[in-house]
C-alpha positions as semicolon CSV with decimal commas, in nm:
position;residue;x (nm);y (nm);z (nm)
1;M;-9,816;9,087;13,206
2;Q;-9,642;8,885;12,944
3;T;-9,519;8,533;13,014
4;K;-9,160;8,634;13,098
5;E;-9,277;8,886;13,354
6;R;-9,524;8,639;13,503
7;I;-9,239;8,392;13,550
8;F;-9,018;8,664;13,702
9;H;-9,302;8,768;13,934
10;A;-9,371;8,412;14,051
11;M;-9,004;8,323;14,098
12;S;-8,934;8,645;14,292
13;F;-9,238;8,587;14,510
14;E;-9,140;8,229;14,593
15;A;-8,768;8,292;14,646
16;I;-8,829;8,570;14,897
17;A;-9,100;8,371;15,074
18;L;-8,876;8,061;15,107
19;A;-8,590;8,270;15,244
20;I;-8,824;8,390;15,519
21;I;-9,037;8,087;15,592
22;I;-8,794;7,789;15,594
23;P;-8,572;7,906;15,880
24;T;-8,868;8,047;16,071
25;T;-9,067;7,723;16,041
26;A;-8,764;7,514;16,139
27;L;-8,731;7,719;16,459
28;I;-9,102;7,695;16,542
29;T;-9,159;7,326;16,462
30;G;-8,822;7,175;16,549
31;K;-8,826;6,991;16,215
32;A;-8,504;6,972;16,017
33;G;-8,445;7,264;15,787
34;G;-8,360;7,023;15,505
35;D;-8,696;6,849;15,530
36;L;-8,875;7,182;15,538
37;A;-8,669;7,302;15,241
38;I;-8,778;6,996;15,038
39;V;-9,143;7,054;15,132
40;G;-9,106;7,425;15,067
41;I;-8,945;7,382;14,727
42;G;-9,198;7,118;14,620
43;L;-9,489;7,330;14,728
44;S;-9,327;7,634;14,568
45;L;-9,305;7,456;14,234
46;F;-9,673;7,373;14,259
47;T;-9,744;7,729;14,370
48;V;-9,555;7,877;14,073
49;V;-9,779;7,683;13,835
50;W;-10,090;7,782;14,031
51;N;-9,966;8,144;14,045
52;Y;-9,936;8,159;13,667
53;I;-10,279;8,009;13,601
54;Y;-10,453;8,210;13,873
55;N;-10,301;8,542;13,768
56;V;-10,380;8,494;13,398
57;L;-10,743;8,434;13,494
58;F;-10,740;8,723;13,744
59;D;-10,604;8,966;13,482
60;R;-10,864;8,855;13,229
61;W;-11,140;8,909;13,483
62;F;-11,020;9,239;13,636
63;G;-10,817;9,389;13,349
64;S;-10,447;9,438;13,305
65;N;-10,403;9,785;13,459
66;R;-10,222;9,655;13,766
67;S;-10,085;9,987;13,888
68;E;-10,433;10,118;13,971
69;R;-10,567;9,814;14,156
70;S;-10,697;9,897;14,500
71;L;-10,579;9,741;14,821
72;A;-10,926;9,585;14,861
73;L;-10,891;9,414;14,522
74;R;-10,543;9,292;14,621
75;I;-10,683;9,147;14,944
76;G;-10,951;8,964;14,743
77;H;-10,681;8,843;14,505
78;T;-10,486;8,701;14,798
79;F;-10,788;8,522;14,947
80;G;-10,862;8,353;14,615
81;F;-10,504;8,253;14,552
82;E;-10,437;8,111;14,897
83;G;-10,773;7,934;14,910
84;G;-10,679;7,739;14,600
85;L;-10,363;7,603;14,759
86;I;-10,512;7,449;15,073
87;F;-10,639;7,129;14,912
88;I;-10,291;7,028;14,793
89;T;-10,063;7,163;15,064
90;V;-10,219;7,008;15,376
91;P;-10,207;6,641;15,267
92;A;-9,861;6,688;15,110
93;M;-9,716;6,838;15,429
94;A;-9,877;6,573;15,651
95;W;-9,739;6,292;15,437
96;F;-9,385;6,421;15,388
97;L;-9,328;6,554;15,740
98;N;-9,499;6,248;15,891
99;I;-9,740;6,458;16,094
100;S;-10,113;6,436;16,144
101;I;-10,361;6,616;15,923
102;L;-10,445;6,834;16,225
103;A;-10,078;6,930;16,270
104;A;-10,053;6,999;15,898
105;L;-10,369;7,214;15,920
106;L;-10,212;7,413;16,204
107;L;-9,892;7,454;16,006
108;E;-10,096;7,557;15,704
109;A;-10,288;7,807;15,918
110;G;-9,957;7,968;16,013
111;F;-9,853;7,975;15,648
112;L;-10,187;8,127;15,549
113;V;-10,149;8,408;15,800
114;F;-9,793;8,472;15,682
115;F;-9,880;8,452;15,313
116;F;-10,192;8,662;15,348
117;F;-9,984;8,959;15,461
118;Y;-9,681;8,870;15,252
119;A;-9,873;8,816;14,926
120;T;-10,083;9,127;14,970
121;G;-9,776;9,339;15,043
122;F;-9,560;9,177;14,776
123;N;-9,819;9,217;14,500
124;W;-9,912;9,570;14,599
125;C;-9,545;9,673;14,604
126;Y;-9,477;9,484;14,282
127;D;-9,758;9,666;14,104
128;K;-9,634;10,004;14,227
129;V;-9,261;9,948;14,158
130;Q;-9,294;9,711;13,859
131;P;-8,941;9,572;13,900
132;Y;-8,947;9,369;13,579
133;R;-8,992;9,683;13,372
134;F;-8,727;9,859;13,582
135;L;-8,474;9,576;13,552
136;F;-8,539;9,471;13,194
137;G;-8,679;9,790;13,039
138;Q;-8,998;9,622;12,918
139;K;-9,317;9,812;12,847
140;E;-9,629;9,682;13,021
141;Q;-9,849;9,479;12,788
142;A;-10,138;9,255;12,869
143;I;-10,163;8,909;12,719
């Protein structure tokens, strides 16, 4: 993927995730949707940067032929990506939402379950459909 497609991929991923997770989390936790939106957007900005770095490294390690990646490789990709987020997200959520580290860990556990399935499905579908190429008529090129 070239830089423009990586940005499109990350932004699409985050926008869809936020549209699902903010209202759902507000219902489950009873926290204000506005507070959760601020946390969500802040963590999403961090995640977009992490997404870019992680996926550049992943492509260099496993090659750029994304359309032929197996589901098993996508599951491994998701474990690595989500594992890298835990160290930032838990303390940030605890601080901003004024909850304990344990409560933040439980919230994070819910997010991890959601994002495990969401990220695996999103990336697998993205690789098969390749919406950036469809929308913008770009040929696939590795960096």
